[in-house]
PDB file with one MODEL, atoms N, CA, C and O in Angstrom:
MODEL        1
ATOM      1  N   UNK A   1      -8.234  16.884  21.020  1.00  0.00           N
ATOM      2  CA  UNK A   1      -7.974  16.238  19.750  1.00  0.00           C
ATOM      3  C   UNK A   1      -6.758  15.334  19.892  1.00  0.00           C
ATOM      4  O   UNK A   1      -5.726  15.745  20.423  1.00  0.00           O
ATOM      5  N   UNK A   2      -6.886  14.110  19.419  1.00  0.00           N
ATOM      6  CA  UNK A   2      -5.769  13.171  19.503  1.00  0.00           C
ATOM      7  C   UNK A   2      -5.122  13.025  18.141  1.00  0.00           C
ATOM      8  O   UNK A   2      -5.759  13.218  17.105  1.00  0.00           O
ATOM      9  N   UNK A   3      -3.839  12.679  18.164  1.00  0.00           N
ATOM     10  CA  UNK A   3      -3.103  12.465  16.931  1.00  0.00           C
ATOM     11  C   UNK A   3      -2.872  10.984  16.753  1.00  0.00           C
ATOM     12  O   UNK A   3      -2.349  10.316  17.645  1.00  0.00           O
ATOM     13  N   UNK A   4      -3.260  10.470  15.602  1.00  0.00           N
ATOM     14  CA  UNK A   4      -3.040   9.063  15.315  1.00  0.00           C
ATOM     15  C   UNK A   4      -1.620   8.891  14.784  1.00  0.00           C
ATOM     16  O   UNK A   4      -1.192   9.624  13.893  1.00  0.00           O
ATOM     17  N   UNK A   5      -0.907   7.939  15.323  1.00  0.00           N
ATOM     18  CA  UNK A   5       0.435   7.651  14.842  1.00  0.00           C
ATOM     19  C   UNK A   5       0.327   6.744  13.621  1.00  0.00           C
ATOM     20  O   UNK A   5      -0.550   5.883  13.561  1.00  0.00           O
ATOM     21  N   UNK A   6       1.210   6.934  12.658  1.00  0.00           N
ATOM     22  CA  UNK A   6       1.154   6.079  11.464  1.00  0.00           C
ATOM     23  C   UNK A   6       1.523   4.643  11.819  1.00  0.00           C
ATOM     24  O   UNK A   6       2.121   4.376  12.861  1.00  0.00           O
ATOM     25  N   UNK A   7       1.156   3.742  10.941  1.00  0.00           N
ATOM     26  CA  UNK A   7       1.507   2.335  11.122  1.00  0.00           C
ATOM     27  C   UNK A   7       3.024   2.186  11.034  1.00  0.00           C
ATOM     28  O   UNK A   7       3.696   3.027  10.437  1.00  0.00           O
ATOM     29  N   UNK A   8       3.565   1.121  11.624  1.00  0.00           N
ATOM     30  CA  UNK A   8       5.007   0.877  11.495  1.00  0.00           C
ATOM     31  C   UNK A   8       5.400   0.745  10.022  1.00  0.00           C
ATOM     32  O   UNK A   8       4.595   0.314   9.196  1.00  0.00           O
ATOM     33  N   UNK A   9       6.615   1.111   9.706  1.00  0.00           N
ATOM     34  CA  UNK A   9       7.092   1.112   8.323  1.00  0.00           C
ATOM     35  C   UNK A   9       6.935  -0.236   7.656  1.00  0.00           C
ATOM     36  O   UNK A   9       6.650  -0.315   6.460  1.00  0.00           O
ATOM     37  N   UNK A  10       7.120  -1.306   8.431  1.00  0.00           N
ATOM     38  CA  UNK A  10       7.087  -2.629   7.816  1.00  0.00           C
ATOM     39  C   UNK A  10       5.679  -3.022   7.372  1.00  0.00           C
ATOM     40  O   UNK A  10       5.541  -3.874   6.495  1.00  0.00           O
ATOM     41  N   UNK A  11       4.633  -2.431   7.945  1.00  0.00           N
ATOM     42  CA  UNK A  11       3.271  -2.690   7.462  1.00  0.00           C
ATOM     43  C   UNK A  11       3.151  -2.218   6.012  1.00  0.00           C
ATOM     44  O   UNK A  11       2.581  -2.902   5.163  1.00  0.00           O
ATOM     45  N   UNK A  12       3.706  -1.030   5.754  1.00  0.00           N
ATOM     46  CA  UNK A  12       3.681  -0.487   4.399  1.00  0.00           C
ATOM     47  C   UNK A  12       4.527  -1.343   3.465  1.00  0.00           C
ATOM     48  O   UNK A  12       4.101  -1.658   2.353  1.00  0.00           O
ATOM     49  N   UNK A  13       5.730  -1.723   3.912  1.00  0.00           N
ATOM     50  CA  UNK A  13       6.645  -2.496   3.068  1.00  0.00           C
ATOM     51  C   UNK A  13       6.057  -3.856   2.703  1.00  0.00           C
ATOM     52  O   UNK A  13       6.117  -4.262   1.542  1.00  0.00           O
ATOM     53  N   UNK A  14       5.498  -4.554   3.668  1.00  0.00           N
ATOM     54  CA  UNK A  14       4.931  -5.880   3.413  1.00  0.00           C
ATOM     55  C   UNK A  14       3.707  -5.779   2.504  1.00  0.00           C
ATOM     56  O   UNK A  14       3.558  -6.570   1.572  1.00  0.00           O
ATOM     57  N   UNK A  15       2.836  -4.813   2.771  1.00  0.00           N
ATOM     58  CA  UNK A  15       1.624  -4.654   1.962  1.00  0.00           C
ATOM     59  C   UNK A  15       1.970  -4.286   0.524  1.00  0.00           C
ATOM     60  O   UNK A  15       1.442  -4.880  -0.416  1.00  0.00           O
ATOM     61  N   UNK A  16       2.854  -3.309   0.353  1.00  0.00           N
ATOM     62  CA  UNK A  16       3.236  -2.883  -1.000  1.00  0.00           C
ATOM     63  C   UNK A  16       3.969  -4.013  -1.724  1.00  0.00           C
ATOM     64  O   UNK A  16       3.752  -4.225  -2.917  1.00  0.00           O
ATOM     65  N   UNK A  17       4.829  -4.732  -1.018  1.00  0.00           N
ATOM     66  CA  UNK A  17       5.532  -5.869  -1.636  1.00  0.00           C
ATOM     67  C   UNK A  17       4.566  -6.947  -2.096  1.00  0.00           C
ATOM     68  O   UNK A  17       4.693  -7.457  -3.209  1.00  0.00           O
ATOM     69  N   UNK A  18       3.599  -7.303  -1.250  1.00  0.00           N
ATOM     70  CA  UNK A  18       2.622  -8.333  -1.615  1.00  0.00           C
ATOM     71  C   UNK A  18       1.745  -7.881  -2.782  1.00  0.00           C
ATOM     72  O   UNK A  18       1.473  -8.655  -3.700  1.00  0.00           O
ATOM     73  N   UNK A  19       1.305  -6.621  -2.739  1.00  0.00           N
ATOM     74  CA  UNK A  19       0.492  -6.104  -3.840  1.00  0.00           C
ATOM     75  C   UNK A  19       1.288  -6.063  -5.145  1.00  0.00           C
ATOM     76  O   UNK A  19       0.736  -6.317  -6.215  1.00  0.00           O
ATOM     77  N   UNK A  20       2.566  -5.750  -5.062  1.00  0.00           N
ATOM     78  CA  UNK A  20       3.389  -5.695  -6.266  1.00  0.00           C
ATOM     79  C   UNK A  20       3.606  -7.086  -6.852  1.00  0.00           C
ATOM     80  O   UNK A  20       3.626  -7.245  -8.073  1.00  0.00           O
ATOM     81  N   UNK A  21       3.766  -8.081  -6.008  1.00  0.00           N
ATOM     82  CA  UNK A  21       3.886  -9.462  -6.497  1.00  0.00           C
ATOM     83  C   UNK A  21       2.590  -9.881  -7.183  1.00  0.00           C
ATOM     84  O   UNK A  21       2.619 -10.472  -8.262  1.00  0.00           O
ATOM     85  N   UNK A  22       1.452  -9.575  -6.556  1.00  0.00           N
ATOM     86  CA  UNK A  22       0.155  -9.895  -7.167  1.00  0.00           C
ATOM     87  C   UNK A  22      -0.005  -9.163  -8.495  1.00  0.00           C
ATOM     88  O   UNK A  22      -0.526  -9.730  -9.455  1.00  0.00           O
ATOM     89  N   UNK A  23       0.436  -7.914  -8.558  1.00  0.00           N
ATOM     90  CA  UNK A  23       0.361  -7.122  -9.785  1.00  0.00           C
ATOM     91  C   UNK A  23       1.153  -7.766 -10.908  1.00  0.00           C
ATOM     92  O   UNK A  23       0.742  -7.720 -12.067  1.00  0.00           O
ATOM     93  N   UNK A  24       2.279  -8.361 -10.572  1.00  0.00           N
ATOM     94  CA  UNK A  24       3.110  -8.995 -11.594  1.00  0.00           C
ATOM     95  C   UNK A  24       2.437 -10.222 -12.194  1.00  0.00           C
ATOM     96  O   UNK A  24       2.686 -10.561 -13.351  1.00  0.00           O
ATOM     97  N   UNK A  25       1.586 -10.892 -11.419  1.00  0.00           N
ATOM     98  CA  UNK A  25       0.836 -12.025 -11.957  1.00  0.00           C
ATOM     99  C   UNK A  25      -0.300 -11.554 -12.852  1.00  0.00           C
ATOM    100  O   UNK A  25      -0.576 -12.159 -13.888  1.00  0.00           O
ATOM    101  N   UNK A  26      -0.956 -10.476 -12.452  1.00  0.00           N
ATOM    102  CA  UNK A  26      -2.091  -9.954 -13.220  1.00  0.00           C
ATOM    103  C   UNK A  26      -1.615  -9.217 -14.473  1.00  0.00           C
ATOM    104  O   UNK A  26      -2.184  -9.386 -15.551  1.00  0.00           O
ATOM    105  N   UNK A  27      -0.569  -8.398 -14.326  1.00  0.00           N
ATOM    106  CA  UNK A  27      -0.004  -7.627 -15.429  1.00  0.00           C
ATOM    107  C   UNK A  27       1.487  -7.943 -15.551  1.00  0.00           C
ATOM    108  O   UNK A  27       2.317  -7.171 -15.071  1.00  0.00           O
ATOM    109  N   UNK A  28       1.839  -9.061 -16.183  1.00  0.00           N
ATOM    110  CA  UNK A  28       3.260  -9.417 -16.298  1.00  0.00           C
ATOM    111  C   UNK A  28       4.040  -8.325 -17.034  1.00  0.00           C
ATOM    112  O   UNK A  28       3.596  -7.840 -18.074  1.00  0.00           O
ATOM    113  N   UNK A  29       5.200  -7.937 -16.498  1.00  0.00           N
ATOM    114  CA  UNK A  29       5.986  -6.861 -17.115  1.00  0.00           C
ATOM    115  C   UNK A  29       6.314  -7.106 -18.591  1.00  0.00           C
ATOM    116  O   UNK A  29       6.351  -6.162 -19.380  1.00  0.00           O
ATOM    117  N   UNK A  30       6.550  -8.352 -18.963  1.00  0.00           N
ATOM    118  CA  UNK A  30       6.912  -8.622 -20.360  1.00  0.00           C
ATOM    119  C   UNK A  30       5.725  -8.459 -21.312  1.00  0.00           C
ATOM    120  O   UNK A  30       5.908  -8.393 -22.527  1.00  0.00           O
ATOM    121  N   UNK A  31       4.516  -8.395 -20.763  1.00  0.00           N
ATOM    122  CA  UNK A  31       3.340  -8.226 -21.620  1.00  0.00           C
ATOM    123  C   UNK A  31       2.829  -6.787 -21.660  1.00  0.00           C
ATOM    124  O   UNK A  31       2.185  -6.394 -22.633  1.00  0.00           O
ATOM    125  N   UNK A  32       3.102  -5.994 -20.624  1.00  0.00           N
ATOM    126  CA  UNK A  32       2.551  -4.638 -20.582  1.00  0.00           C
ATOM    127  C   UNK A  32       3.572  -3.563 -20.938  1.00  0.00           C
ATOM    128  O   UNK A  32       3.186  -2.428 -21.218  1.00  0.00           O
ATOM    129  N   UNK A  33       4.828  -3.881 -20.936  1.00  0.00           N
ATOM    130  CA  UNK A  33       5.844  -2.900 -21.306  1.00  0.00           C
ATOM    131  C   UNK A  33       6.378  -2.132 -20.110  1.00  0.00           C
ATOM    132  O   UNK A  33       5.814  -2.178 -19.017  1.00  0.00           O
ATOM    133  N   UNK A  34       7.465  -1.432 -20.338  1.00  0.00           N
ATOM    134  CA  UNK A  34       8.180  -0.743 -19.263  1.00  0.00           C
ATOM    135  C   UNK A  34       7.390   0.418 -18.684  1.00  0.00           C
ATOM    136  O   UNK A  34       7.280   0.540 -17.464  1.00  0.00           O
ATOM    137  N   UNK A  35       6.842   1.270 -19.532  1.00  0.00           N
ATOM    138  CA  UNK A  35       6.110   2.448 -19.037  1.00  0.00           C
ATOM    139  C   UNK A  35       4.905   2.029 -18.202  1.00  0.00           C
ATOM    140  O   UNK A  35       4.643   2.608 -17.148  1.00  0.00           O
ATOM    141  N   UNK A  36       4.177   1.027 -18.671  1.00  0.00           N
ATOM    142  CA  UNK A  36       3.013   0.551 -17.922  1.00  0.00           C
ATOM    143  C   UNK A  36       3.437  -0.097 -16.605  1.00  0.00           C
ATOM    144  O   UNK A  36       2.768   0.073 -15.586  1.00  0.00           O
ATOM    145  N   UNK A  37       4.531  -0.828 -16.622  1.00  0.00           N
ATOM    146  CA  UNK A  37       5.024  -1.469 -15.398  1.00  0.00           C
ATOM    147  C   UNK A  37       5.386  -0.424 -14.354  1.00  0.00           C
ATOM    148  O   UNK A  37       5.058  -0.576 -13.177  1.00  0.00           O
ATOM    149  N   UNK A  38       6.061   0.633 -14.781  1.00  0.00           N
ATOM    150  CA  UNK A  38       6.434   1.698 -13.845  1.00  0.00           C
ATOM    151  C   UNK A  38       5.193   2.407 -13.313  1.00  0.00           C
ATOM    152  O   UNK A  38       5.092   2.681 -12.118  1.00  0.00           O
ATOM    153  N   UNK A  39       4.257   2.700 -14.202  1.00  0.00           N
ATOM    154  CA  UNK A  39       3.009   3.350 -13.779  1.00  0.00           C
ATOM    155  C   UNK A  39       2.226   2.473 -12.805  1.00  0.00           C
ATOM    156  O   UNK A  39       1.704   2.961 -11.803  1.00  0.00           O
ATOM    157  N   UNK A  40       2.149   1.192 -13.102  1.00  0.00           N
ATOM    158  CA  UNK A  40       1.437   0.266 -12.218  1.00  0.00           C
ATOM    159  C   UNK A  40       2.126   0.160 -10.862  1.00  0.00           C
ATOM    160  O   UNK A  40       1.455   0.038  -9.837  1.00  0.00           O
ATOM    161  N   UNK A  41       3.459   0.206 -10.843  1.00  0.00           N
ATOM    162  CA  UNK A  41       4.172   0.162  -9.573  1.00  0.00           C
ATOM    163  C   UNK A  41       3.788   1.350  -8.698  1.00  0.00           C
ATOM    164  O   UNK A  41       3.521   1.189  -7.507  1.00  0.00           O
ATOM    165  N   UNK A  42       3.762   2.554  -9.295  1.00  0.00           N
ATOM    166  CA  UNK A  42       3.387   3.726  -8.509  1.00  0.00           C
ATOM    167  C   UNK A  42       1.930   3.663  -8.064  1.00  0.00           C
ATOM    168  O   UNK A  42       1.593   4.149  -6.984  1.00  0.00           O
ATOM    169  N   UNK A  43       1.076   3.079  -8.869  1.00  0.00           N
ATOM    170  CA  UNK A  43      -0.320   2.883  -8.468  1.00  0.00           C
ATOM    171  C   UNK A  43      -0.396   1.913  -7.293  1.00  0.00           C
ATOM    172  O   UNK A  43      -1.170   2.125  -6.360  1.00  0.00           O
ATOM    173  N   UNK A  44       0.400   0.856  -7.338  1.00  0.00           N
ATOM    174  CA  UNK A  44       0.443  -0.117  -6.237  1.00  0.00           C
ATOM    175  C   UNK A  44       0.933   0.545  -4.953  1.00  0.00           C
ATOM    176  O   UNK A  44       0.392   0.283  -3.878  1.00  0.00           O
ATOM    177  N   UNK A  45       1.945   1.394  -5.050  1.00  0.00           N
ATOM    178  CA  UNK A  45       2.459   2.102  -3.873  1.00  0.00           C
ATOM    179  C   UNK A  45       1.362   2.982  -3.271  1.00  0.00           C
ATOM    180  O   UNK A  45       1.164   2.984  -2.056  1.00  0.00           O
ATOM    181  N   UNK A  46       0.655   3.723  -4.114  1.00  0.00           N
ATOM    182  CA  UNK A  46      -0.407   4.605  -3.623  1.00  0.00           C
ATOM    183  C   UNK A  46      -1.543   3.804  -2.992  1.00  0.00           C
ATOM    184  O   UNK A  46      -2.033   4.159  -1.920  1.00  0.00           O
ATOM    185  N   UNK A  47      -1.961   2.734  -3.647  1.00  0.00           N
ATOM    186  CA  UNK A  47      -3.043   1.896  -3.107  1.00  0.00           C
ATOM    187  C   UNK A  47      -2.608   1.237  -1.809  1.00  0.00           C
ATOM    188  O   UNK A  47      -3.383   1.177  -0.854  1.00  0.00           O
ATOM    189  N   UNK A  48      -1.378   0.742  -1.762  1.00  0.00           N
ATOM    190  CA  UNK A  48      -0.867   0.122  -0.539  1.00  0.00           C
ATOM    191  C   UNK A  48      -0.823   1.101   0.616  1.00  0.00           C
ATOM    192  O   UNK A  48      -1.202   0.767   1.738  1.00  0.00           O
ATOM    193  N   UNK A  49      -0.357   2.317   0.340  1.00  0.00           N
ATOM    194  CA  UNK A  49      -0.304   3.342   1.380  1.00  0.00           C
ATOM    195  C   UNK A  49      -1.706   3.656   1.900  1.00  0.00           C
ATOM    196  O   UNK A  49      -1.922   3.725   3.110  1.00  0.00           O
ATOM    197  N   UNK A  50      -2.651   3.846   0.988  1.00  0.00           N
ATOM    198  CA  UNK A  50      -4.028   4.149   1.394  1.00  0.00           C
ATOM    199  C   UNK A  50      -4.655   2.992   2.167  1.00  0.00           C
ATOM    200  O   UNK A  50      -5.363   3.212   3.149  1.00  0.00           O
ATOM    201  N   UNK A  51      -4.399   1.775   1.731  1.00  0.00           N
ATOM    202  CA  UNK A  51      -4.954   0.600   2.391  1.00  0.00           C
ATOM    203  C   UNK A  51      -4.442   0.470   3.819  1.00  0.00           C
ATOM    204  O   UNK A  51      -5.230   0.277   4.745  1.00  0.00           O
ATOM    205  N   UNK A  52      -3.135   0.573   4.005  1.00  0.00           N
ATOM    206  CA  UNK A  52      -2.549   0.452   5.351  1.00  0.00           C
ATOM    207  C   UNK A  52      -3.031   1.597   6.243  1.00  0.00           C
ATOM    208  O   UNK A  52      -3.368   1.373   7.406  1.00  0.00           O
ATOM    209  N   UNK A  53      -3.066   2.807   5.714  1.00  0.00           N
ATOM    210  CA  UNK A  53      -3.500   3.965   6.491  1.00  0.00           C
ATOM    211  C   UNK A  53      -4.957   3.821   6.905  1.00  0.00           C
ATOM    212  O   UNK A  53      -5.310   4.117   8.046  1.00  0.00           O
ATOM    213  N   UNK A  54      -5.806   3.368   5.985  1.00  0.00           N
ATOM    214  CA  UNK A  54      -7.230   3.180   6.307  1.00  0.00           C
ATOM    215  C   UNK A  54      -7.421   2.091   7.350  1.00  0.00           C
ATOM    216  O   UNK A  54      -8.206   2.255   8.283  1.00  0.00           O
ATOM    217  N   UNK A  55      -6.711   0.985   7.199  1.00  0.00           N
ATOM    218  CA  UNK A  55      -6.830  -0.094   8.183  1.00  0.00           C
ATOM    219  C   UNK A  55      -6.322   0.350   9.549  1.00  0.00           C
ATOM    220  O   UNK A  55      -6.891  -0.011  10.579  1.00  0.00           O
ATOM    221  N   UNK A  56      -5.261   1.124   9.551  1.00  0.00           N
ATOM    222  CA  UNK A  56      -4.722   1.651  10.810  1.00  0.00           C
ATOM    223  C   UNK A  56      -5.740   2.563  11.487  1.00  0.00           C
ATOM    224  O   UNK A  56      -5.924   2.504  12.702  1.00  0.00           O
ATOM    225  N   UNK A  57      -6.396   3.402  10.701  1.00  0.00           N
ATOM    226  CA  UNK A  57      -7.398   4.322  11.254  1.00  0.00           C
ATOM    227  C   UNK A  57      -8.589   3.562  11.828  1.00  0.00           C
ATOM    228  O   UNK A  57      -9.176   3.981  12.825  1.00  0.00           O
ATOM    229  N   UNK A  58      -8.941   2.453  11.203  1.00  0.00           N
ATOM    230  CA  UNK A  58     -10.094   1.675  11.670  1.00  0.00           C
ATOM    231  C   UNK A  58      -9.780   0.802  12.881  1.00  0.00           C
ATOM    232  O   UNK A  58     -10.658   0.533  13.701  1.00  0.00           O
ATOM    233  N   UNK A  59      -8.528   0.360  12.992  1.00  0.00           N
ATOM    234  CA  UNK A  59      -8.195  -0.606  14.039  1.00  0.00           C
ATOM    235  C   UNK A  59      -7.387  -0.034  15.199  1.00  0.00           C
ATOM    236  O   UNK A  59      -7.284  -0.679  16.242  1.00  0.00           O
ATOM    237  N   UNK A  60      -6.822   1.134  15.050  1.00  0.00           N
ATOM    238  CA  UNK A  60      -5.996   1.707  16.127  1.00  0.00           C
ATOM    239  C   UNK A  60      -6.877   2.106  17.309  1.00  0.00           C
ATOM    240  O   UNK A  60      -7.965   2.651  17.121  1.00  0.00           O
ATOM    241  N   UNK A  61      -6.412   1.837  18.509  1.00  0.00           N
ATOM    242  CA  UNK A  61      -7.180   2.282  19.677  1.00  0.00           C
ATOM    243  C   UNK A  61      -7.241   3.804  19.718  1.00  0.00           C
ATOM    244  O   UNK A  61      -6.262   4.492  19.427  1.00  0.00           O
ATOM    245  N   UNK A  62      -8.372   4.292  20.072  1.00  0.00           N
ATOM    246  CA  UNK A  62      -8.543   5.742  20.123  1.00  0.00           C
ATOM    247  C   UNK A  62      -8.332   6.233  21.550  1.00  0.00           C
ATOM    248  O   UNK A  62      -8.681   5.564  22.522  1.00  0.00           O
ATOM    249  N   UNK A  63      -7.759   7.405  21.638  1.00  0.00           N
ATOM    250  CA  UNK A  63      -7.590   8.042  22.940  1.00  0.00           C
ATOM    251  C   UNK A  63      -8.881   8.695  23.376  1.00  0.00           C
ATOM    252  O   UNK A  63      -9.906   8.588  22.703  1.00  0.00           O
ATOM    253  N   UNK A  64      -8.825   9.363  24.492  1.00  0.00           N
ATOM    254  CA  UNK A  64     -10.017  10.085  24.950  1.00  0.00           C
ATOM    255  C   UNK A  64     -10.280  11.269  24.041  1.00  0.00           C
ATOM    256  O   UNK A  64      -9.377  12.044  23.725  1.00  0.00           O
ATOM    257  N   UNK A  65     -11.518  11.395  23.632  1.00  0.00           N
ATOM    258  CA  UNK A  65     -11.865  12.498  22.727  1.00  0.00           C
ATOM    259  C   UNK A  65     -12.686  13.521  23.439  1.00  0.00           C
ATOM    260  O   UNK A  65     -13.075  14.525  22.843  1.00  0.00           O
TER     261      UNK A  65
ENDMDL
END
């Protein structure tokens, strides 16, 4: 059994940052309110983490199994 190493930290940072910028265009903070903005930020973090992890799992070279 091989262990997959996580993606570098900056993959997560760049992806979450880009998704958060896109989120601000779709759901501007001044229109959705503070509670919704905070909730959406945490949703973006979770989606970004899952996206990077899934892409890493699909593209990382596999060791001998």
